[in-house]
N, C-alpha and C positions, 0 to 999 in steps of 0.2 A: 574390557582389554587392559592385557597386560604388558607391563615394558619388558623385554630380555634382553639379553648380556652385549648383542649388538646394537640394541637400540641404544642402552646404558654407554657402549663406547664411541658411538657417533657422537652421541647429544658434549658427551667431554670434550673430543676433538674439536667438536665445532665451538663449544665453550672457552675452550681453552684459548683466551685471548694470548697475543703477544706482551712480553714487559718492556715500559717503557717509563722514561723518568714521572714524579707525580706530577710534573707543570704541564707537559706533553699528554697525560693523563688527563687532566682537569681542563684543557682548552678542549682536548676531544669529548669531551665528555657535554663539555655546554656547545661545542659543533652540534655533534647527536639531537640534543634536543631541539633546533631551530634548522637545523639541513640533517636530515635523517641521513645514514651512512657515509655522511664526512668525515667525521670523527672518528670512524672504525676504519675510512681507509689512510686516514694520517697516522693511527696507530700500526697498522698494517705493513708501512711505509718507513716507520721514525723506528720498529721494532730493531732492539738489542743482536736478536739472529736475520735471518735470510726472511723479507719481504714474506707475510706468509698469507698466501694465494686463498685458502681456508678463510681469513679474514675478510678478503678481498671480494670476493662471492657473497660473505654474510652483509659487506656494504652495500652491492647492489639488488640483496635483495629485499634491503629497509628500505632504499632509495625506491627501488619500481614498486612495494606494497605500500606505499605511505599512502597512499589514497584510500587505502580502509580503514587508514590507521593503524594496521598490523606490523606498517614498517617504523611508525614510529614508536612504539610503545616497543617493540625488540629494540631500537635502535637506543633509547632511552637505558634500557638493560645491558644493553651491551657497552655505555655508558661507563653505569654503572658499576660492571665486573672490569674493565678497564682501570679506572678509580683505585678497586679493591686491591686488583692485584698489585697494583702501584705501591699504595698504603703497604701492605701486607710485607714486599720486596725492602721497602726502607727500613721497615719495621727492623726486620731481619740483619740488612745490614747496619742497623746501628746497637746489634747489642753487643756489649765486652765480652771479649774474648776470654779463654777460660784462662784463670789465674789473675784475676786482680783486671786484663783488660791492656797489660805494659806493653807487651809483646817481646819481652826478652823477662830471663830469670833474673830477680831481684834478690840478691840473699837479706838486702835490711827486711 
């Protein structure tokens, strides 16, 4: 069985978690461990963009498949994705601006 481009595009879209603050991401990851899907729901609703309907559907999948442990594993993985995306965004925001990070031309 091989993955074609459509499969890869769908997986990329589903795993594209919304960007949230690092605090919200950590709380969501913890919630996902104890109540699968709840942290994903919080993240979907707290997104900097619009509410992510794809992530809300993933939250339902996580919650309703918990009884076979699939939802719990997915929920923990989604918590990891949420935290990593927030950490990467925070690291990019902390990089100094080109030219020394002053934000203006310093003649000295």
